[in-house]
N, C-alpha and C positions, 0 to 999 in steps of 0.2 A: 522470880520464877519459883513456884512451889515444887517440891519433890512429888513425883507421880507415885501413888500407891501401887503395890505389886499386882493387885487384881486388875488394874487398868493397863498394865504393861502389855499383856497379850502373851501367848505361848512362846513366841520367838525370843522375846526379851527375857522371859523367865528361863528358857533353856540357855541363853547366853550367860545369864547370871549363875546358873548351875555349873556351866562349863568353867566359869571363872573360879568358883569355889573348889571344883575338882582339881583345877590346875594349881591353885595355891596350896591345897592339901597335898598334892603330889610333890610340890617343891619342898614342903616341910618334911615329907616322908623321905625324900632323897637325902636330906641333911641328916635325919635320924639314922638312916641305913648305914652311914659310914661308921657309926659306933658299934654296929653288929659285927661279929667276927666273920671274916671272909670264908666262903665255902670252897672256892676254887683258887688254887695257887698257880702262879706262873712258874716257869722253870727257874728263874732267878730267885723267886721267893722260896721255892722248895729247896734250892741249893743252900740258902741261908738257914732254912728251918732245920734241915737234917745235917748240915755241915759237910756236904760233899760237893765237889765241883760240878758245874753244869754239864761238862763233857761226860762225866761219869753217869749223870742222870740220863742223858741222851742215849748212852750205851745201854743202860738198864732198860730203857723204853724199847730200843731195837731188839733186845734179847727177850723181852716180855717178862722181866723180873720185877717190875714195879707195877702195883695195882692202881686203879683209879685214874687212868689216863684218858683224857678227853681231847679230841682234836677239834679245834675251832679254826677252820681254814688251814693256814699254814702254821699256826701256833699250837702249843700244847698247854693244857690246863690239867691240874691234878686235884682230885677230890680229897679235901683235908681229912675227912672222917676215915676214909679208906687208908690214907697214908698213916694216920695215927694207929689204926688197927694193925697195919702191917708192921710198924715199928714195935708195937707191944708184942706182937707174935714173934718177932726176931729177938726179943730179949731187951730191947731198948738201946742197944749199942749201935750207933750209926756207922761205925767203921766196918761192921760185918753185916750190913743190911741184906744184900741180895743172896742169902743162902738158899 
């Protein structure tokens, strides 16, 4: 059986072929995305990043002393760029961050 040229396949088959290419591209893109620095941090990641316990971070969130808080359902995420700006504005010392 010979392969059918693309012009004989029809629009449905061409669209299916395009979908396949898009899916394979997206899979490759997902793999590459893991090398990019994360933009949102979890509470655990933030506690390791700034060296403070998670309970302290939750307290700062409740008091409104920490910027860049995003609520996703019942979980919290923190904007890394805003956290970095906040740390630099505090002088870089994580022990006295919520001044």
